[in-house]
C-alpha positions in Angstrom: 8.1 9.7 54.8 8.2 7.0 52.2 5.2 5.2 50.8 4.8 1.4 51.1 5.6 1.1 47.4 8.8 3.0 47.7 9.8 0.8 50.7 9.3 -2.3 48.6 11.3 -0.7 45.8 14.3 -0.1 48.1 14.0 -3.8 49.2 14.2 -5.0 45.6 17.3 -7.0 44.9 16.8 -7.9 41.3 17.2 -6.5 38.7 19.3 -3.7 40.2 18.9 -1.5 37.1 15.4 -0.5 38.2 16.4 0.7 41.7 19.5 2.3 40.3 17.6 4.6 38.0 14.1 5.1 39.6 14.5 4.8 43.4 15.0 8.5 43.7 11.7 9.4 42.2 13.0 11.2 39.1 10.1 11.2 36.6 10.8 9.4 33.4 9.3 12.1 31.2 11.9 14.6 32.4 14.9 12.3 32.5 17.9 13.5 30.4 18.0 11.5 27.1 21.6 10.3 27.8 20.6 8.9 31.1 17.5 7.3 29.7 19.5 5.6 26.9 22.0 4.2 29.5 19.1 2.8 31.5 17.5 1.3 28.3 20.7 -0.5 27.3 21.3 -1.9 30.8 17.8 -3.1 31.0 17.9 -4.6 27.5 21.1 -6.5 28.4 19.6 -7.9 31.6 16.4 -8.8 29.8 18.1 -10.7 27.0 20.4 -12.5 29.4 17.5 -13.7 31.5 15.5 -14.7 28.5 18.4 -16.7 27.1 19.2 -18.4 30.4 15.7 -19.2 31.6 13.5 -19.6 28.5 14.0 -22.6 26.2 11.7 -20.7 23.7 13.9 -17.6 23.5 17.2 -19.5 23.7 16.2 -21.6 20.7 15.1 -18.5 18.8 18.4 -16.7 19.5 20.5 -19.7 18.6 18.6 -19.9 15.2 19.3 -16.2 14.7 23.0 -16.7 15.6 23.0 -14.2 18.4 23.5 -14.4 22.2 23.4 -12.0 25.2 27.1 -11.2 24.7 26.3 -9.7 21.3 24.1 -6.9 22.8 26.5 -4.1 23.2 24.5 -1.1 21.9 20.8 -0.3 21.6 21.2 -0.6 17.9 21.9 -4.3 18.4 18.3 -4.8 19.3 17.5 -5.2 15.5 19.7 -8.4 15.5 17.3 -10.2 17.8 14.5 -12.3 16.3 10.9 -11.0 16.2 8.1 -12.3 18.4 4.8 -12.7 16.7 1.1 -13.0 17.7 0.9 -16.4 16.1 3.7 -17.8 18.3 1.8 -16.7 21.4 -1.7 -17.9 20.5 -3.0 -20.5 22.9 0.3 -20.8 24.8 -0.1 -19.0 28.1 3.2 -20.2 29.7 5.4 -19.9 26.6 7.4 -16.8 27.7 7.9 -17.6 31.4 11.5 -17.4 32.7 10.3 -18.3 36.2 8.3 -21.1 37.9 4.6 -21.2 37.1 3.8 -21.0 40.8 5.2 -17.5 40.8 2.5 -16.3 38.4 -0.2 -14.2 40.1 -2.2 -12.9 37.2 -3.2 -14.2 33.7 -5.0 -11.9 31.2 -6.3 -12.6 27.8 -6.6 -10.7 24.5 -9.9 -9.1 23.5 -9.9 -11.2 20.3 -10.6 -8.3 18.0 -7.9 -9.4 15.5 -9.2 -12.9 15.3 -7.5 -16.2 15.9 -6.9 -18.2 19.0 -6.5 -16.2 22.3 -3.3 -14.7 23.4 -2.5 -15.0 27.2 -0.1 -12.9 29.2 1.1 -14.3 32.6 2.5 -11.9 35.2 4.4 -12.3 38.4 3.9 -9.8 41.2 7.3 -8.2 40.4 6.6 -7.7 36.7 3.0 -6.5 37.0 3.3 -4.2 40.0 6.7 -3.5 41.4 8.7 -3.3 38.2 6.0 -1.8 36.1 5.2 1.1 38.6 8.8 2.0 39.2 9.1 4.6 36.4 6.7 7.5 36.8 5.4 9.9 34.1 4.3 12.6 36.5 4.0 15.5 33.9 2.2 13.4 31.3 0.0 11.7 33.8 -0.8 14.3 36.4 -2.5 12.2 39.0 -2.0 12.2 42.8 -3.5 11.9 46.3 -6.9 13.6 46.4 -7.8 12.9 42.8 -10.9 10.8 42.2 -10.6 8.7 39.1 -13.6 7.2 37.3 -12.2 4.1 35.7 -14.8 3.2 33.0 -12.8 0.5 31.2 -13.5 -3.2 31.1 -12.0 -5.2 34.0 -12.9 -8.7 32.9 -10.2 -10.8 31.3 -8.4 -8.0 29.4 -5.8 -5.6 30.7 -7.3 -2.1 30.4 -9.4 -1.6 33.6 -7.1 -3.4 36.0 -4.0 -1.8 34.6 -5.3 1.7 35.1 -6.7 0.7 38.5 -3.3 -0.3 39.9 -1.6 2.7 38.3 -4.1 5.2 39.8 -4.3 3.5 43.2 -0.9 2.0 43.9 1.3 4.0 41.6 -0.1 7.5 42.2 -2.0 7.1 45.5 -5.3 8.4 44.0 -8.9 7.3 44.7 -10.4 4.9 42.1 -14.0 4.4 41.2 -14.0 0.9 39.5 -17.0 1.6 37.2 -16.1 -0.8 34.5 -17.7 -0.6 31.1 -20.9 -2.2 30.0 -20.7 -5.3 32.2 -23.4 -6.9 34.3 -23.3 -4.2 36.9 -21.4 -1.4 35.0 -24.3 0.0 33.1 -24.2 3.6 31.9 -27.1 4.4 34.3 -25.2 3.1 37.3 -22.0 4.7 36.2 -23.7 8.1 36.0 -25.2 7.6 39.5 -21.6 7.1 40.8 -20.5 10.2 38.9 -23.3 12.3 40.5 -22.6 11.0 44.0 -18.8 10.9 44.0 -17.9 13.8 41.7 -14.7 12.4 40.0 -12.2 14.9 38.6 -10.5 12.4 36.2 -12.1 9.9 33.8 -10.5 7.2 31.7 -12.7 5.3 29.2 -13.0 4.4 25.6 -14.2 7.0 23.0 -17.5 5.2 22.2 -18.3 4.6 25.9 -17.6 8.3 26.6 -20.4 9.1 24.1 -22.7 6.5 25.7 -22.1 8.1 29.1 -22.8 11.5 27.7 -26.1 10.3 26.2 -27.1 8.9 29.6 -26.1 12.1 31.3 -28.3 14.1 29.0 -31.3 11.8 29.7 -30.6 12.1 33.5 -30.2 15.8 33.5 -26.5 15.7 34.6 -24.3 18.5 33.3 -20.9 16.8 32.6 -19.0 20.1 32.1 -20.2 21.2 35.6 -18.1 18.4 37.1 -15.0 20.6 36.5 -13.0 17.6 35.3 -9.2 18.0 35.3 -8.6 15.5 32.6 -9.8 12.6 30.5 -7.9 9.8 28.9 -9.3 7.9 25.9 -8.0 4.4 25.1 -9.1 1.0 23.9 -10.3 2.1 20.4 -9.1 4.1 17.5 -10.2 7.7 17.7 -9.9 10.6 15.2 -9.1 14.1 16.3 -12.6 15.3 15.2 -14.3 12.6 17.3 -12.1 13.5 20.3 -13.2 17.1 20.0 -16.8 16.0 20.3 -16.0 14.1 23.5 -14.2 17.2 24.9 -17.2 19.4 24.2 -19.6 17.0 25.9 -17.4 16.6 29.0 -16.0 20.1 29.1 -12.4 19.1 29.5 -9.2 18.1 27.6 -9.1 14.5 26.5 -5.8 12.9 25.7 -5.1 9.5 24.1 -3.4 6.6 25.8 -2.0 3.7 23.8 -1.2 0.3 25.2 -1.5 -3.4 24.5 -2.0 -6.7 26.4 1.4 -8.0 25.3 3.5 -4.9 25.9 1.7 -2.8 28.5 1.7 1.0 28.4 3.2 2.4 25.1 2.2 6.0 24.7 0.7 8.9 26.6 -0.5 12.0 24.7 0.2 15.4 26.2 -2.1 18.5 25.9 -0.3 19.5 22.7 -2.1 16.6 20.9 0.8 16.1 18.6 1.5 12.4 18.8 2.0 10.0 21.7 5.0 10.3 24.0 6.7 6.9 24.0 6.9 5.4 27.5 10.7 4.9 27.0 11.2 3.7 30.6 8.9 0.8 29.9 9.6 0.0 26.2 11.8 0.2 23.2 9.9 0.8 20.0 11.1 0.1 16.5 9.3 0.9 13.2 9.9 -1.9 10.7 8.9 -2.7 7.1 5.8 -4.9 7.4 7.0 -7.2 4.7 10.7 -7.5 5.3 11.1 -6.6 9.0 13.9 -4.2 8.2 14.0 -1.2 10.5 12.9 2.0 8.9 14.2 5.5 9.2 12.6 8.2 11.4 9.5 9.5 9.9 8.8 6.5 7.7 5.5 4.6 8.3 5.8 1.0 9.2 4.8 -1.7 11.6 5.4 -1.1 15.3 7.7 -3.6 17.1 8.1 -3.4 20.8 10.4 -4.7 23.5 9.1 -4.4 27.0 12.0 -3.3 29.3 10.3 -4.2 32.6 9.1 -7.8 31.9 11.8 -10.1 33.3 9.6 -13.1 34.3 7.7 -13.1 30.9 10.0 -11.2 28.5 8.5 -9.6 25.4 11.3 -9.0 22.9 10.7 -7.4 19.5 7.0 -8.1 19.5 5.3 -7.3 16.2 2.1 -5.5 17.2 0.4 -5.3 13.8 -0.1 -1.5 14.4 1.2 1.1 11.9 3.0 4.3 12.8 6.1 6.4 12.7 8.6 7.9 15.2 9.5 11.5 15.8 12.3 12.8 18.0 11.7 16.6 17.6 11.2 18.5 20.9 7.6 18.8 22.1 6.2 22.1 23.4 5.1 20.3 26.7 8.8 19.9 27.8 8.8 16.1 27.9 12.2 14.6 27.0 10.5 11.5 25.6 10.3 10.7 21.9 6.9 10.8 20.1 5.2 8.4 17.7 2.1 8.8 15.6 -0.3 5.9 15.0 -1.8 5.2 11.6 -4.1 2.4 12.7 -3.8 -1.4 12.5 -2.5 -3.1 9.4 -5.4 -5.6 10.0 -7.9 -2.8 9.9 -6.7 -1.0 6.8 -9.4 -0.9 4.1 -8.5 -2.0 0.6 -10.7 -0.5 -2.0 -10.0 0.2 -5.7 -6.3 -0.3 -5.2 -6.1 2.1 -2.3 -5.4 1.4 1.4 -7.7 3.5 3.5 -7.5 4.1 7.2 -10.8 4.0 9.0 -9.7 6.8 11.3 -9.1 9.0 8.3 -12.6 8.3 7.0 -13.9 9.0 10.6 -12.1 12.3 10.7 -13.8 13.6 7.5 -17.2 12.3 8.6 -17.0 13.7 12.2 -16.1 17.2 10.8 -19.7 17.4 9.6 -22.0 18.8 12.3 -25.1 17.3 10.7 -23.8 13.8 11.4 -24.3 12.2 14.9 -21.8 10.3 17.0 -22.7 6.8 15.8 -21.8 5.5 12.4 -20.5 2.5 10.4 -18.5 2.2 7.2 -20.0 -0.7 5.2 -17.4 -1.9 2.8 -18.7 -3.6 -0.4 -17.5 -7.0 -1.6 -16.8 -5.6 -5.0 -14.7 -2.6 -6.1 -17.4 -1.7 -8.6 -19.8 -0.9 -5.8 -19.8 2.1 -3.5 -18.8 2.5 0.2 -21.9 2.9 2.3 -21.9 5.2 5.4 -24.6 4.2 7.8 -25.1 6.9 10.4 -27.3 8.7 12.9 -28.0 12.4 12.4 -27.2 15.0 15.0 -30.0 16.2 17.3 -32.5 18.4 15.5 -31.3 17.5 11.9 -33.9 16.0 9.6 -33.0 13.3 7.1 -33.4 14.1 3.4 -32.2 13.0 0.0 -30.5 16.4 -0.4 -28.6 16.0 2.9 -27.4 12.5 2.0 -26.1 13.8 -1.4 -24.3 16.7 0.4 -22.6 14.4 2.9 -21.6 11.9 0.2 -20.3 14.7 -2.0 -18.1 16.0 0.9 -16.7 12.6 1.5 -16.0 12.0 -2.2 -14.3 15.3 -2.4 -12.0 14.5 0.6 -11.2 10.9 -0.5 -11.8 10.7 -4.3 -13.9 7.6 -3.6 -17.7 7.0 -4.1 -20.1 6.9 -1.1 -23.7 6.2 -0.4 -25.3 7.6 2.8 -27.9 5.7 4.8 -29.5 7.5 7.7 -30.7 5.4 10.6 -32.6 6.3 13.7 -30.5 4.2 16.1 -27.3 2.1 15.8 -26.6 -0.5 18.5 -24.6 0.6 21.6 -22.2 -1.9 23.0 -20.0 -2.3 26.1 -17.3 -3.8 23.9 -15.3 -2.0 21.2 -17.3 0.0 18.8 -17.8 -1.6 15.4 -16.9 1.1 12.9 -16.3 -1.1 9.8 -18.6 -3.7 8.5 -17.6 -5.8 5.5 -20.3 -7.2 3.2 
């Protein structure tokens, strides 16, 4: 017996590439690479054709680049297409549409963490639901009927909460608890009440909100490990491996990373091997390009991530420069997935420049979170001058007493790991927030 979603999929007339490759329910994370590549090329051709014929914006960009739909013959021809940038999208909600504005059913907006005017993404029902949910990653995303999913991500304006909601409920026929994250009603206290009453076996949230929930659970006498969680996904913020391990200990389950963006949707799902993200290749094509020249880099070289969304026909996203840094890897993974992997190295915007060195905040976090004396809340205060020292403002772990000797010890460990100078400031309490955690403060 087919589900309502599968019935709608069979009724879909355009684009036929989706029903041809995914109507039989073959999971994308086990699809033979040769078949996946054929699908990607067909989808890319259809996407470029539609963008050229129905979007004055894309048609002009392609004409200026001297390329048209007829020139896309191989996947490698993707690099001949012009880039799409954040600045082109800012404040222009209808720019990418290849359909009538009346067909739009949802508009979402950027979180604004990179600064500048807002970026909007407009979706038709086909692009947001039917097309997007056609490919399934059943081994990387083991969710199904009977699972109860606590969705502790923001719903308002941005993409995270609503995207997981429709994936859990419509795509995988699971039960969803729309807890939200730090809004008017979605307090940590109320969320923990829902956890106690409904006993979810899956949780998706951000790393910092996971810690906030764990703190509330401790105050309420709730044992999170006793829930017997099947899985957690962490998304919405950068997170080091050491911080992730703290979350896993508090919740008593495996926590995997999930990576996506407003502009491009789902990009990567981490498996239990914790060795990079599996690229959602049924949804996107990913390139790694030189941040300065835009030239595609070789496998293993770190550069800027550029993404083409393969399932956005009514609002095409072609070669979007994300501003995130990473590298690709095609070696086989122990989990058995046929999908390529990529490794994130943070945002180019967030890289810290100090004494001629580019520092990743996640690398500093990794070193700091390896120290059991340090609590789960911290900030790196970057000085305005290279002659000063980086300050780490942090809480201490429960039962640890602040002292000058301990501050010197932590500073010494950080200096040994990074070859940079640090000062340590212990504080009793850093602010909690329902938004993204602020890990870097610039003087």
